C-alpha positions as CSV (number, residue, x, y, z in Angstrom):
1,X,-96.7,8.8,-61.8
2,X,-95.5,11.5,-59.2
3,X,-95.3,8.9,-56.3
4,X,-93.0,6.9,-58.7
5,X,-90.5,9.6,-59.2
6,X,-90.8,10.9,-55.5
7,X,-89.8,7.0,-54.5
8,X,-86.9,7.2,-57.2
9,X,-85.6,10.8,-55.6
10,X,-85.8,9.2,-52.2
11,X,-83.7,6.5,-53.1
12,X,-81.4,8.2,-55.0
13,X,-80.8,10.3,-51.8
14,X,-80.2,7.4,-49.6
15,X,-77.5,5.7,-52.0
16,X,-75.8,8.8,-52.3
17,X,-75.7,9.4,-48.5
18,X,-74.9,5.6,-48.0
19,X,-71.6,6.3,-50.6
20,X,-70.6,9.4,-48.8
21,X,-70.6,7.7,-45.4
22,X,-68.4,4.2,-46.8
23,X,-66.0,7.0,-48.5
24,X,-65.7,9.1,-45.0
25,X,-64.9,5.9,-43.3
26,X,-62.2,4.4,-45.8
27,X,-60.6,7.9,-45.5
28,X,-60.1,7.7,-41.8
29,X,-58.8,4.2,-41.6
30,X,-55.6,4.7,-43.5
31,X,-55.2,8.2,-41.5
32,X,-55.7,6.6,-38.1
33,X,-53.5,3.7,-39.4
34,X,-50.7,5.8,-40.3
35,X,-51.2,7.5,-36.9
36,X,-50.8,4.4,-35.5
37,X,-47.3,3.6,-37.2
38,X,-45.9,6.8,-36.7
39,X,-46.8,6.2,-32.6
40,X,-45.2,2.8,-32.9
41,X,-42.3,4.2,-34.7
42,X,-41.6,7.3,-32.0
43,X,-41.7,4.6,-29.6
44,X,-39.2,2.0,-31.0
45,X,-36.6,4.8,-31.6
46,X,-37.2,6.3,-27.8
47,X,-36.6,2.6,-26.3
48,X,-33.4,2.1,-28.8
49,X,-32.0,5.2,-27.5
50,X,-32.6,4.7,-24.2
51,X,-30.8,0.9,-24.8
52,X,-27.9,2.9,-26.4
53,X,-27.6,5.0,-23.7
54,X,-27.4,2.5,-20.8
55,X,-24.6,0.5,-23.3
56,X,-22.5,3.6,-23.6
57,X,-22.8,3.8,-20.0
58,X,-21.8,0.3,-18.8
59,X,-19.1,0.9,-21.3
60,X,-17.6,4.0,-19.4
61,X,-18.2,2.3,-16.3
62,X,-16.3,-0.8,-17.4
63,X,-13.3,1.6,-19.1
64,X,-13.0,3.8,-16.5
65,X,-9.8,3.5,-14.6
66,X,-9.6,1.6,-11.4
67,X,-8.2,3.0,-8.0
68,X,-4.9,1.5,-6.9
69,X,-6.7,0.3,-3.9
70,X,-9.5,-1.3,-6.0
71,X,-6.8,-2.5,-7.9
72,X,-4.6,-4.3,-5.3
73,X,-8.0,-5.6,-3.8
74,X,-9.4,-7.1,-6.9
75,X,-5.7,-8.8,-7.7
76,X,-5.2,-10.1,-4.1
77,X,-8.7,-11.8,-4.4
78,X,-7.6,-13.1,-7.7
79,X,-4.5,-14.9,-6.4
80,X,-4.1,-17.6,-4.0
81,X,-6.0,-16.4,-0.6
82,X,-3.7,-18.8,1.4
83,X,0.0,-17.6,-0.2
84,X,-1.7,-13.9,-0.4
85,X,-2.2,-14.0,3.1
86,X,1.1,-15.0,4.3
87,X,2.5,-12.4,2.2
88,X,0.7,-9.7,3.8
89,X,1.5,-11.2,7.3
90,X,5.1,-10.9,6.2
91,X,4.5,-7.3,5.6
92,X,2.9,-6.4,8.2
93,X,5.0,-7.9,10.9
94,X,8.1,-6.7,8.9
95,X,6.7,-2.8,8.6
96,X,5.9,-3.2,12.1
97,X,9.3,-3.5,13.0
98,X,11.0,-1.2,10.9
99,X,8.7,1.1,12.4
100,X,9.9,0.8,15.7
101,X,13.3,0.4,14.8
102,X,13.3,4.0,13.1
103,X,11.7,5.4,16.3
104,X,13.9,3.9,18.6
105,X,17.0,5.1,16.5
106,X,15.3,8.4,15.9
107,X,14.7,9.3,19.6
108,X,18.6,8.0,20.2
109,X,20.1,10.7,18.1
110,X,20.8,13.9,19.8
111,X,23.4,16.7,19.8
112,X,26.5,15.5,21.0
113,X,28.8,18.3,20.4
114,X,26.6,20.2,22.9
115,X,26.4,17.5,25.5
116,X,30.1,17.4,25.2
117,X,30.5,20.7,25.5
118,X,28.3,20.9,28.8
119,X,30.2,17.9,30.2
120,X,33.7,19.5,29.6
121,X,32.4,22.8,31.2
122,X,31.5,21.1,34.3
123,X,34.9,19.9,34.6
124,X,36.7,22.5,34.1
125,X,34.7,23.7,37.3
126,X,35.6,20.3,39.1
127,X,31.9,19.3,39.0
128,X,32.0,15.9,38.7
129,X,28.6,15.2,40.2
130,X,27.4,17.8,37.9
131,X,29.0,16.2,34.3
132,X,27.3,12.8,35.8
133,X,24.0,14.5,36.1
134,X,24.1,15.8,32.5
135,X,25.0,12.6,31.0
136,X,22.1,10.8,33.3
137,X,19.7,13.3,32.1
138,X,20.4,13.1,28.7
139,X,18.9,10.1,26.5
140,X,20.4,8.3,24.0
141,X,23.4,5.8,23.9
142,X,26.5,8.4,23.6
143,X,25.2,9.9,26.8
144,X,24.8,6.7,28.3
145,X,28.8,5.9,27.4
146,X,29.7,8.7,28.7
147,X,27.9,8.5,32.2
148,X,29.5,5.2,32.1
149,X,32.9,6.7,31.9
150,X,32.2,10.0,34.6
151,X,31.4,6.9,37.2
152,X,34.9,5.4,36.6
153,X,36.7,8.8,36.2
154,X,38.5,8.8,39.5
155,X,39.9,5.0,38.6
156,X,42.2,6.5,35.9
157,X,42.6,6.5,32.2
158,X,42.9,3.3,31.3
159,X,39.9,1.9,33.1
160,X,37.6,4.6,32.2
161,X,38.9,3.8,28.4
162,X,38.1,0.1,28.8
163,X,34.5,0.9,30.3
164,X,33.6,3.1,27.5
165,X,34.9,0.9,24.9
166,X,32.8,-2.1,26.9
167,X,29.7,-0.4,27.2
168,X,29.7,1.0,23.5
169,X,29.5,-2.6,22.3
170,X,26.4,-3.2,24.6
171,X,25.0,-0.2,23.2
172,X,25.9,-0.9,19.5
173,X,24.2,-4.4,19.9
174,X,21.0,-2.6,21.2
175,X,21.0,-0.2,18.1
176,X,21.1,-3.5,15.8
177,X,18.3,-5.2,17.8
178,X,15.6,-6.9,15.4
179,X,17.1,-6.1,12.3
180,X,17.9,-10.0,12.0
181,X,13.9,-10.3,11.9
182,X,13.5,-7.8,9.4
183,X,16.0,-9.8,6.8
184,X,13.8,-13.0,7.5
185,X,10.8,-11.1,6.3
186,X,12.5,-9.7,3.6
187,X,13.8,-13.1,2.3
188,X,10.3,-14.9,3.1
189,X,8.1,-12.2,1.1
190,X,9.4,-13.4,-2.2
191,X,9.5,-17.4,-1.3
192,X,6.2,-17.3,-0.2
193,X,5.5,-15.8,-3.8
194,X,7.9,-18.4,-5.4
195,X,5.8,-21.2,-3.6
196,X,3.0,-19.6,-4.9
197,X,4.0,-19.8,-8.2
198,X,5.3,-23.6,-8.1
199,X,1.7,-24.7,-6.8
200,X,-0.2,-22.4,-9.3
201,X,2.1,-24.1,-12.0
202,X,0.9,-27.5,-10.3
203,X,-2.6,-26.8,-10.3
204,X,-2.4,-25.6,-14.3
205,X,-0.8,-29.3,-14.8
206,X,-4.0,-30.4,-12.9
207,X,-6.2,-28.9,-15.1
208,X,-5.0,-29.5,-18.1
209,X,-4.8,-33.4,-17.0
210,X,-8.8,-33.1,-16.0
211,X,-9.5,-31.3,-19.3
212,X,-7.2,-33.5,-21.6
213,X,-6.4,-30.8,-23.6
214,X,-3.6,-28.0,-23.6
215,X,-5.9,-25.0,-24.1
216,X,-4.8,-21.4,-23.1
217,X,-8.6,-21.2,-21.3
218,X,-7.1,-24.4,-19.3
219,X,-3.8,-23.1,-18.3
220,X,-4.8,-19.6,-17.8
221,X,-6.0,-20.0,-14.2
222,X,-3.3,-21.6,-12.5
223,X,-0.8,-19.5,-14.2
224,X,-2.6,-15.9,-13.2
225,X,-2.5,-17.3,-9.2
226,X,1.4,-18.1,-9.9
227,X,2.2,-14.7,-11.5
228,X,0.5,-12.7,-9.0
229,X,1.5,-14.6,-5.9
230,X,5.2,-13.7,-7.2
231,X,4.5,-10.3,-7.7
232,X,3.3,-9.5,-4.4
233,X,6.3,-11.1,-2.8
234,X,8.8,-9.2,-4.8
235,X,7.2,-5.8,-4.3
236,X,6.8,-6.6,-0.1
237,X,10.3,-7.7,-0.3
238,X,11.5,-4.5,-2.4
239,X,9.4,-2.2,0.5
240,X,11.2,-4.1,3.4
241,X,14.5,-3.6,1.6
242,X,14.1,0.1,1.4
243,X,13.3,0.6,4.8
244,X,16.4,-2.1,6.1
245,X,18.8,0.0,4.5
246,X,17.5,3.3,6.0
247,X,17.6,1.7,9.3
248,X,21.4,0.4,8.3
249,X,22.1,4.2,7.7
250,X,20.7,5.2,11.0
251,X,22.9,2.4,12.6
252,X,25.9,3.3,11.1
253,X,25.9,7.1,11.8
254,X,24.9,6.4,15.5
255,X,28.0,4.1,15.8
256,X,30.2,6.6,14.4
257,X,28.9,9.0,16.3
258,X,29.2,7.0,19.8
259,X,33.2,6.2,18.3
260,X,33.6,10.2,17.9
261,X,32.1,11.2,21.2
262,X,34.1,7.9,23.1
263,X,37.5,9.6,21.5
264,X,36.3,13.5,22.7
265,X,35.4,12.1,26.4
266,X,38.7,10.6,26.9
267,X,40.3,13.8,26.0
268,X,38.2,15.9,28.3
269,X,39.0,13.1,31.2
270,X,42.8,13.6,30.4
271,X,42.5,17.4,30.8
272,X,40.7,17.3,33.8
273,X,43.1,14.9,35.3
274,X,45.9,17.3,34.2
275,X,44.2,20.1,35.6
276,X,43.3,18.5,39.0
277,X,46.3,16.4,39.4
278,X,44.1,13.0,39.6
């Protein structure tokens, strides 16, 4: 009987132990499952934040304003390479001629009033050679005209006047040198742009014919090329026109200075002739 009770007690303990183990495993499994779900959710959140940050960075880069140099470069590439290159060449040659004329005219400007005062001071002393040396050592068209007059000071006032007028015309022509080429490039730049416009329109109609449909996507390419070439051609013409007008103003100022100096020189020579009875 005792053995039976002992056996029943042992079976009860074993059954209780197995139930406790099963219950413990059932409790741990949901906890592990919840922890795994939490980890996956956290990883998904981090990945979503990273993707969102990357998208924001890309949008900021796209929305960031481009520099003027980059904008011009992009538009130059978008335009027709052939006609855009021709417009750029016209601008380069035109600017080179403008810079050359500006430097030449700037070096031609002198203090003509002081030059005439030095010539008058030398002639009042009867020093004709000194007056010639002053003119010869001074740069510019005004000094050259005065030197030509001094070379014929002994031949009479009429001869001096004719010499001054003739040489003044030569100097005026030198001042206007290469201006015709600048006007050529001013006219060529928008003409090349308009030519690119016409070719872009022809390209747009060719695309329409090939596609068989008049849709904005088909027409946009040729129209864009046409408008970009026109814009660049007009911009180049405007830039060259500004420089051209500035050069013309300097040429007119020098021509006026040469005329005034020529009249003053004749007066100085007349006083010299009266004083020394030439």
